[in-house]
C-alpha positions as CSV (number, residue, x, y, z in Angstrom):
1,M,-6.3,1.9,-31.3
2,K,-4.8,-0.9,-29.3
3,N,-6.9,-4.6,-29.6
4,K,-8.5,-6.1,-26.8
5,Q,-4.7,-8.7,-26.4
6,E,-2.4,-5.6,-26.0
7,R,-4.9,-3.5,-23.9
8,T,-4.7,-6.5,-22.0
9,Q,-1.1,-7.0,-21.5
10,F,-0.6,-3.0,-21.4
11,I,-3.1,-3.4,-18.4
12,Q,-1.3,-6.1,-16.1
13,E,2.1,-4.6,-16.9
14,A,1.0,-2.0,-15.5
15,K,-0.4,-3.7,-12.9
16,R,2.4,-5.8,-11.7
17,Q,4.3,-2.1,-11.8
18,L,2.6,-0.9,-8.7
19,M,2.0,-4.1,-7.1
20,K,4.5,-2.7,-4.3
21,Q,1.9,0.3,-3.7
22,R,-1.0,-2.0,-4.1
23,M,0.5,-4.7,-1.2
24,V,1.8,-1.2,0.9
25,S,-1.4,0.3,1.2
26,T,-3.2,-3.9,1.8
27,L,-0.6,-4.1,4.8
28,L,-1.8,-0.7,5.8
29,Y,-5.3,-1.6,5.9
30,G,-5.1,-4.5,7.3
31,T,-3.2,-3.6,10.6
32,S,-5.8,-0.1,10.3
33,I,-8.6,-2.8,11.3
34,V,-6.5,-5.4,13.7
35,L,-6.0,-1.9,15.8
36,I,-9.3,-0.6,15.6
37,V,-10.7,-3.8,16.7
38,A,-8.2,-4.1,19.5
39,N,-8.5,-1.3,20.7
40,R,-12.4,-0.3,20.2
41,G,-12.8,2.2,22.7
42,A,-9.7,4.4,20.7
43,Y,-10.3,7.1,18.1
44,W,-6.3,7.1,17.3
45,P,-5.9,3.5,14.2
46,F,-9.0,6.1,12.7
47,A,-6.0,7.6,11.6
48,V,-3.7,5.0,10.2
49,L,-7.0,3.7,8.5
50,V,-7.7,7.1,7.1
51,V,-4.0,7.2,6.0
52,A,-4.8,3.1,3.8
53,R,-7.4,4.4,2.6
54,V,-5.7,7.5,0.5
55,L,-3.3,5.6,-0.1
56,I,-6.3,2.6,-1.6
57,A,-7.4,5.9,-3.5
58,R,-3.7,7.1,-4.8
59,V,-3.7,3.6,-6.7
60,H,-7.7,2.8,-7.8
61,S,-7.1,6.5,-9.4
62,Q,-3.6,5.7,-10.8
63,E,-5.6,3.1,-12.3
64,V,-8.7,4.6,-13.4
65,N,-6.4,7.3,-15.2
66,R,-4.5,4.1,-17.6
67,D,-7.9,2.6,-18.2
68,M,-9.3,5.6,-19.1
69,A,-7.0,6.0,-21.4
70,L,-7.0,2.8,-23.3
71,T,-10.7,3.9,-24.8
72,P,-11.8,6.4,-26.5
73,N,-14.8,6.4,-25.9
74,P,-16.4,8.8,-23.1
75,T,-19.6,6.8,-22.1
76,M,-16.9,3.5,-21.7
77,K,-14.5,5.5,-19.7
78,R,-17.6,6.0,-17.2
79,I,-18.5,3.4,-17.1
80,I,-14.6,2.4,-16.4
81,Q,-14.7,5.0,-13.1
82,V,-17.7,3.7,-12.1
83,Q,-16.8,0.7,-11.2
84,Y,-13.3,1.4,-10.0
85,V,-15.9,3.7,-7.5
86,I,-18.2,0.2,-7.6
87,D,-14.7,-1.7,-6.2
88,Y,-13.2,1.0,-4.0
89,C,-16.7,0.9,-1.9
90,F,-16.6,-3.2,-2.4
91,I,-13.3,-2.6,-0.1
92,V,-14.4,-0.9,2.8
93,L,-17.4,-2.5,3.0
94,V,-15.7,-5.9,3.2
95,S,-13.1,-4.7,5.6
96,L,-15.2,-2.4,8.0
97,F,-17.9,-5.4,8.6
98,L,-16.5,-6.6,11.6
99,P,-15.0,-3.5,13.2
100,V,-18.7,-1.9,12.9
101,V,-20.2,-5.7,14.4
102,L,-18.0,-5.0,17.6
103,N,-17.8,-1.2,17.8
104,L,-21.5,0.4,17.1
105,S,-23.4,-3.1,19.2
106,L,-25.4,-3.5,16.4
107,P,-27.9,-7.2,16.3
108,F,-25.9,-9.7,14.6
109,F,-28.8,-10.3,12.2
110,T,-29.5,-7.1,11.3
111,S,-25.3,-6.7,11.1
112,I,-25.4,-9.7,8.5
113,S,-28.5,-8.4,6.1
114,M,-27.5,-5.3,5.5
115,Y,-23.9,-6.5,5.0
116,L,-25.4,-9.1,1.9
117,V,-28.1,-6.3,0.9
118,L,-24.6,-4.1,-0.4
119,A,-22.8,-6.3,-0.9
120,V,-25.7,-7.9,-3.2
121,G,-26.0,-4.2,-4.6
122,L,-22.7,-3.7,-5.2
123,L,-21.8,-6.5,-7.1
124,M,-24.8,-6.3,-9.4
125,T,-24.0,-2.7,-10.3
126,D,-20.9,-4.0,-11.5
127,S,-21.8,-7.0,-13.8
128,V,-24.5,-4.3,-15.4
129,L,-21.5,-2.0,-16.3
130,E,-19.4,-4.7,-17.5
131,R,-22.0,-5.7,-20.2
132,R,-23.0,-2.5,-20.5
133,G,-19.0,-1.6,-21.2
134,K,-18.7,-5.0,-23.1
135,K,-21.1,-3.8,-25.8
136,L,-19.8,0.1,-26.0
137,D,-15.5,-1.4,-26.6
138,P,-15.7,-5.2,-27.4
139,E,-12.3,-4.6,-27.4
140,Y,-11.8,-3.7,-24.2
141,P,-10.7,-6.4,-21.3
142,T,-13.4,-7.4,-19.7
143,K,-12.6,-7.6,-15.0
144,K,-12.8,-12.1,-15.7
145,E,-10.3,-11.5,-18.9
146,L,-7.6,-9.5,-16.8
147,R,-7.9,-12.3,-13.8
148,T,-7.4,-15.2,-16.1
149,Y,-5.1,-13.8,-18.3
150,P,-1.4,-15.3,-17.3
151,K,-0.2,-13.6,-14.5
152,T,3.4,-13.5,-13.1
153,W,5.5,-10.9,-11.0
154,K,8.0,-11.3,-14.1
155,K,7.7,-8.1,-16.8
156,L,5.2,-8.8,-19.4
157,K,5.9,-9.5,-23.3
158,T,4.6,-6.7,-25.3
């Protein structure tokens, strides 16, 4: 099995290869949110949102499979899966906040409270899983290590 540095380089290179797909899905997702907010009564912008979500889920699925292949521990594989589900849920939570508040006409304080409770819950669950994963497979890079690793548009050296 690869050591932490090799795994980190492998993941960063794979992320670089998925950059174009990530950008397209993110732009489509942002456009769909703008369309939903701009056309409050219409339902057609939700079709664009569904397409964008499917593209984002596809990219997440590719990343999950890639990351799970880097560890032999079945419990760690499950933690990786759950972390990607949490990441996806957080993306949905953050991006749908404004459209939900505008379209459902909920009281602002209630909306903010629900949003904060969900966001804090997702972040705390993710950090607990991160700590548990670090104990199960110390050679697996954490999210912080992946973020602080030198990022580049150029191909990383292996």
